[in-house]
N, C-alpha and C positions, 0 to 999 in steps of 0.2 A: 565748835567749842573755841574759845579763846585760848591763847597760850598764857601760861603763867610762869612767873620767875621760879626757877628751880628752888625747891624746899618751901615754897608758899604753902602754908596750912589750909587745906580745903575740907569742906564737908560735902560729901557726894551722896545725893540721893539716887538709888538705882533699884531695879527690880531683878529678880532671879526666879528660877523654876520653883514651883511647889509640887511636891510629890507626896500624895497621900496613898498609903497602902491599905486603908480601910475600905470597907464596902459602903457605897453611898447609893441612895435611890437616884435615878438619872436626873431628876429635877434638881437635885441638890448638887450633884456632881457638875452639872452645867454652870453653876454659880460660883465654883472654886476660883480663886484669884491668884495672881502672882504674889510672891513673897516681897514686900516692901522693906528695902534695906538701906541702911546709912552707914558710910565709912568716913572716918576722919584721918587725914594723912598728909604727909609732905609731898607735894607735887614732884614728880620726877620727869615724866613727858607724856605725850599722846601722839597717836597717829590716826588714820581713818578707822582702824579696827579696835583700838584698845586705849584706855586711859590707865596710866601706872602712877600709883602713890605708894608711899612707905609708912608704916606705922612706927617704926623705930629706925633711928640713924646713929651709926658709931663711926666716927671718921669718914672714910669713903665707903664703908660697908653699910648696907641697908636691907631691910626686909622689903618685900614687894607684893603689892595687891594689883592684880591685872584684871580690870572690868572691862567687858566688851561695850563698845560705844553704844551700840543699839540698846543696851541696858540702862545707860545713864539718863536720868530724868532732869536733873538739876545739879549744877556745881555752885558752891558759894565759898568765896574766900572769906576765911575767918581772920579776925584781927590778931596781929602778933603781939 
């Protein structure tokens, strides 16, 4: 993944686990998929394990969303 300037606004497509506690026939259970997610946020940083973005910034304080890099499918810079 390329490095972005701090606070660049990104759209991140990523996948997460899916947990279904209902009972399914085996054939249907075998077809269950990952949850497809999208997050928009201000780029903070990333390393080999995680991408960190913030949905809200106030001065030097910020929220943080930590997404495992193995779950990231696509990152798009949004126009500012």
